[in-house]
C-alpha positions in Angstrom: 0.1 0.0 0.1 3.0 2.4 0.7 4.0 2.1 -3.0 2.0 0.6 -5.3 -1.7 1.6 -4.6 -4.2 1.6 -6.3 -2.5 0.4 -9.2 -0.4 -2.4 -8.3 -0.7 -5.3 -5.7 -0.2 -9.1 -5.0 -3.1 -11.5 -5.6 -3.7 -14.4 -3.2 -1.2 -16.6 -5.5 1.6 -14.1 -4.4 1.8 -12.7 -8.1 2.0 -9.2 -9.0 -1.0 -7.7 -10.4 -2.2 -4.4 -12.0 -5.2 -2.8 -11.6 -5.3 -0.4 -14.8 -8.6 1.5 -13.6 -7.1 2.4 -10.2 -9.9 1.8 -7.3 -12.6 1.4 -10.2 -10.9 -1.6 -11.6 -13.6 -4.5 -11.3 -12.1 -7.9 -9.9 -12.3 -9.8 -13.6 -10.1 -6.7 -14.9 -7.3 -7.2 -12.7 -4.3 -8.3 -14.6 -1.6 -11.2 -13.4 1.8 -10.1 -14.7 3.0 -13.5 -14.2 0.3 -14.8 -16.7 1.3 -12.2 -19.2 5.2 -12.9 -19.0 4.5 -16.7 -19.5 1.9 -16.1 -22.2 4.5 -13.8 -23.9 7.8 -15.7 -23.5 6.1 -19.2 -24.2 7.0 -21.2 -27.0 4.6 -20.6 -30.3 4.1 -24.1 -30.6 1.8 -24.2 -27.1 0.1 -20.9 -27.6 2.7 -18.4 -26.5 4.3 -15.5 -28.5 8.1 -16.6 -28.3 9.3 -13.2 -27.2 12.9 -13.1 -25.7 13.1 -11.5 -22.0 13.3 -8.9 -20.6 10.0 -7.4 -21.7 8.5 -3.8 -21.4 4.7 -4.2 -20.6 2.7 -1.1 -20.9 -0.5 -0.2 -19.2 -2.1 2.9 -21.3 -4.9 2.7 -19.0 -3.1 3.6 -15.9 -1.7 6.7 -17.6 -5.2 7.3 -18.7 -6.7 7.3 -15.2 -3.6 9.3 -13.6 -4.2 12.0 -16.2 -8.2 12.1 -15.2 -7.4 11.8 -11.6 -5.2 15.0 -12.1 -7.8 17.0 -13.9 -10.5 15.6 -11.2 -8.5 17.2 -8.6 -8.1 20.5 -9.9 -11.4 20.6 -11.1 -12.9 20.0 -7.9 -10.7 22.6 -6.3 -11.9 25.5 -8.8 -15.6 24.7 -8.4 -15.2 24.7 -4.3 -13.1 28.0 -4.5 -15.1 29.7 -7.3 -12.4 30.3 -9.5 -12.8 32.0 -12.9 -11.0 30.0 -15.3 -9.7 26.4 -15.8 -6.6 24.1 -15.3 -4.5 22.9 -18.2 -1.6 20.6 -17.3 1.6 20.0 -19.4 3.6 16.8 -19.6 7.4 17.5 -19.4 8.5 15.4 -22.3 11.9 15.0 -20.6 10.3 12.8 -18.0 9.8 10.2 -20.4 10.3 10.5 -24.4 9.0 7.3 -25.4 6.6 7.6 -28.4 4.0 5.3 -26.6 3.9 7.6 -23.8 3.9 10.7 -25.3 1.3 10.0 -27.7 -1.0 8.4 -25.1 -0.8 11.3 -23.1 -1.8 14.0 -25.9 -4.6 11.3 -26.9 -5.8 10.9 -23.3 -5.4 14.6 -22.4 -7.2 15.8 -25.4 -10.8 16.2 -24.1 -9.2 18.7 -21.1 -6.6 20.4 -23.4 -3.4 18.7 -22.0 -0.2 19.7 -23.7 3.4 19.1 -23.8 6.4 21.0 -22.4 9.9 20.6 -24.2 13.3 21.7 -22.8 15.2 20.9 -25.9 15.4 20.8 -29.8 14.5 17.6 -30.2 11.9 17.5 -27.6 10.2 20.6 -29.4 10.2 18.7 -32.5 8.7 15.7 -30.9 6.0 17.5 -29.3 5.0 19.2 -32.3 4.7 16.0 -34.3 2.7 14.5 -31.5 0.5 18.0 -31.0 -0.3 18.2 -34.4 -2.9 15.3 -33.8 -4.1 16.3 -30.2 -6.4 19.5 -29.0 -5.3 22.7 -30.8 -6.1 24.5 -27.2 -3.4 22.2 -25.7 -0.2 24.2 -24.5 3.4 23.7 -26.1 5.6 25.1 -23.6 9.1 25.5 -24.6 11.4 25.7 -21.8 15.1 25.3 -21.4 18.1 26.9 -23.2 17.4 28.5 -26.6 19.2 29.3 -29.3 18.2 30.8 -32.9 17.4 27.2 -34.2 15.4 26.4 -31.2 13.4 29.9 -30.7 12.6 29.4 -35.3 11.3 26.1 -34.2 8.7 27.3 -31.7 7.6 30.5 -33.8 7.3 27.8 -36.7 5.2 25.6 -34.3 3.1 28.9 -33.6 2.6 29.3 -37.6 1.4 25.5 -37.5 -1.4 27.1 -35.2 0.0 25.1 -32.1 -0.7 26.9 -28.9 3.2 27.5 -28.5 4.6 29.7 -25.4 8.4 30.5 -25.4 9.7 30.9 -21.7 12.4 33.0 -21.2 15.0 31.7 -18.9 17.8 34.2 -20.0 17.5 37.9 -20.4 19.2 37.9 -23.5 17.0 35.4 -25.4 14.5 38.0 -25.8 16.3 39.9 -28.7 16.5 36.5 -30.6 12.7 36.1 -30.0 11.8 39.5 -31.0 14.5 39.5 -34.2 13.1 36.0 -35.4 9.4 36.7 -34.7 9.7 39.6 -36.9 11.8 37.9 -39.8 9.3 35.1 -39.7 6.1 37.4 -39.6 5.0 35.7 -36.3 3.3 37.1 -33.3 4.7 35.0 -30.4 3.5 34.2 -27.2 6.2 34.9 -24.4 6.5 33.5 -20.8 9.4 34.4 -18.4 10.7 32.5 -15.7 11.4 34.0 -12.4 14.7 33.3 -10.3 13.0 33.0 -6.8 15.4 33.9 -3.8 13.7 31.1 -1.7 16.4 28.2 -0.8 15.5 24.9 0.4 17.5 21.8 1.7 16.2 19.1 -0.9 18.4 17.2 -3.5 18.4 20.2 -5.6 19.1 22.4 -2.8 22.6 23.9 -4.2 20.7 25.3 -7.2 17.9 26.9 -5.4 17.8 30.7 -4.6 20.3 32.8 -6.2 22.4 30.4 -7.5 20.3 29.2 -9.6 21.2 28.8 -13.2 17.6 29.8 -15.0 15.4 32.6 -14.5 15.0 36.2 -14.7 15.6 38.4 -11.6 13.1 41.1 -10.6 15.6 43.7 -12.2 15.7 41.7 -15.2 11.9 41.2 -15.8 11.3 44.9 -15.5 13.9 45.3 -18.3 12.1 42.6 -20.5 8.8 44.5 -19.9 10.3 47.8 -20.8 12.1 46.1 -24.1 8.8 44.6 -24.7 6.8 47.9 -24.6 9.3 49.6 -26.9 8.8 46.7 -29.4 4.8 47.2 -29.3 4.9 43.5 -28.1 3.8 43.8 -24.6 0.7 42.1 -25.2 2.6 39.0 -26.1 3.8 38.4 -22.3 1.3 36.1 -21.2 2.8 33.3 -18.8 5.0 33.5 -15.2 6.8 30.7 -14.6 8.8 29.5 -11.3 9.7 26.9 -9.0 11.9 26.3 -6.3 15.4 24.9 -7.4 
């Protein structure tokens, strides 16, 4: 119960089982992993699939259930607090770039506009290809270090009608965004990552506070706002991003 609930358990035979729909899983829907492995690795002559071990066994229903649970938690909180807008999550592609995982998240998250977050050029290409088949209101949030090629890709994604947001993590990225958006005739949507002074003592504690590598200080944020005003692009600034460490 400390690590697997409500999706993983052990049945009466001592075998590990999967409950794909969490607490809503009916007894006959529970999957015995040992039976799966025996079926997959068993000889074809006796009804098996003849596959070599080790195997990766995917349970997309668990992913779907987690997305729905997350959305439901926010929807309940929003309703109880009378909040005037809605929740839209993004999945950070760096957590797992596996094609089946990312495609399933876009597919299962489509009804509630669940999007993707990319932090590198390969990730933004992957995210673009997946989100082209998803909900057009879903966000493509572009974080991480950005050079001209990365920003060009993000602006092209906006041309493809993807809901793309370029998040500035270093002040000098703004000049590239302004210049390239004018060259490509694209009106960008821009966000900023704030560098918090708050420190914490966790695993990444050494990169929290003022020692953080990414993010803009208050002074830099004010300079960005001033520069966007001068470029007649202040309306492009629509997102604030921050976290500790």
